[in-house]
Structures are given as C-alpha cells and as structure tokens.
C-alpha positions, 0 to 999 in steps of 0.5 A: 924885158921890162923893169917889172919882169926884171924885178920879179926875176930878181926876187925869185932868184934871191928867194931860191938862193936864200932857201938853198943856202938856208937849207944847205949852209946855215938857217940864218940865210933865210933872212934873205927870203924874209928881206925879199918878201918884206921889200915886195910888200912895202913896194906894193904900198909905197910904189918905191922899189930900189931894184926897179930904180937900178933897172931903169938906170940900166936902161930897161923900159918900164913898160912895153910900148904898143906898136 
C-alpha cells in the first residue's frame, strides 16, 4: 500500500464514519465530512497533506517501485 492509497482509505473511512454519526447520533458530526472534503481540496492545490506525512513517517512508500 502506498501513501496515496492510505490517504484515500483514511478519507473514505472518515467520511463514512462522519455520515453515520451525523445521521444516527448528532448532525454536528457532519463537520467531519466537511473537514475531510476541505482537506482533500486544499491538498490538491498546495500538495501539503498532513496524513500523507504521517504515513511516510510510518514507513509507507510514496509510490510502487517498478520491477
């Protein structure tokens, strides 16, 4: 798994959790969904993603190396 895949997995998981909590517990949990969306948009323009930096420090490769 690369950092790009891990970021996508994390974003999708947080969106689903935020939607579920927003529907079942309290609408304020929809803020999680908004935060994830805004972070994805800003990272596409600035190339700065805190989650990617954390995954790199955990040892995940940025790309899959060709054989």
